[in-house]
N, C-alpha and C positions, 0 to 999 in steps of 0.2 A: 504494500500500500504506500510505502514511502516513495515509490516511483511516481505516484500520482499526487504526492505531497499531502497525504492523509496519514494520520496516526490512528491505528486501531484502538478502540476504547479499552480493550483488554487483549492479552496474547491469544493467538489462535493456535491451539495445540493439535487439532486433528481436523481432517476433512470430513465432509458428509458425502459418502459414496453411495449413490442411489442404486446404480445398476450392477455394482460389483458383487462378487461372491467370495468373500474372504472370511475365514473362520479363525478365531483365536484358539490356539492349541491349548492343551491341558496345562502346560507350564505357565499360562497366563502372559507370556512374553513374546512368543513367536506366532507367526501367522501362516495359515495354509491358503495360498492364493490359487483359486480354482477358476475355470472358465465361467463366464456369465451364464445365467439361466434365462436371460432376457432375449427377446427376439428383436430384429431390426425395427419393427414398427411400434415397439413399446414406448411409452412416454409417461411423463409426470407433469402435473400442473401445480405450480407453486404460486401463492399469493402473498405478497409482502404487505403488511399492515402499517409499515413505517418506511421511511427512506432507508436504503441499505446498499451496501456494495456486495456484489456477487461475482465470484470468479468461477468460470466454467472451463472444463476440459473434456475433450473426447477421449480421455485416458490414453495419452500417447505412450503406452507401454508396449515395447516390442521385444522384451526379454523373456517374459513368461506368457503362456497362452491364456491371458485373462479376457480377451475379446470373444472367445468361443470360436475363433477362426484358426485353422491349422497354420496359416501363413503368418500369424501374429502381427499383421499389418494394421496400424491404427486406422480408425474409421472417422468419417466426418460426423459432426453433430449439427442438429438444426435447432435454432433457438428462436422463439417468438416472444417478443416483449409487448404486452398490452399496456398502453399508456392511456387508458380510459377507464370508465367505471367498470369494475370487474363484477360479473354476475355471481350471485351466490351459487357455490358449487355443492351439490348434494354429496354427502359423505357416503361412499359405497363401501361394501365389505372389502376388507384387506385381501389383496391378491397374494396367493401363495403358489409358487411354481409347482407343477405336478411332481417334479423330481424330489422336492422337499416333502410334499404331502405323503408320498409313498414310503419315505424313509423315516417317518415318525412312529 
């Protein structure tokens, strides 16, 4: 944020990874990075109720197979910012991928 001459109100310790499939291992310190369970058409809608800064990434990871693609090639991201009155979005049931449902 200092690149845009802004100081965060508090330190940012972790990212909010919406489509990633990462499990914390039993030791509580290490991570198991797995391919995503999401499909290319999956999306999320977020609504900010105050001014905010948002940093987005299409996960430019090309070392581990986190994209769910065998070539590990980073993919594009599509972002739509609505700068108008935001309609009330009905809350729907939480989506759980089939792969997780069957492993419970």
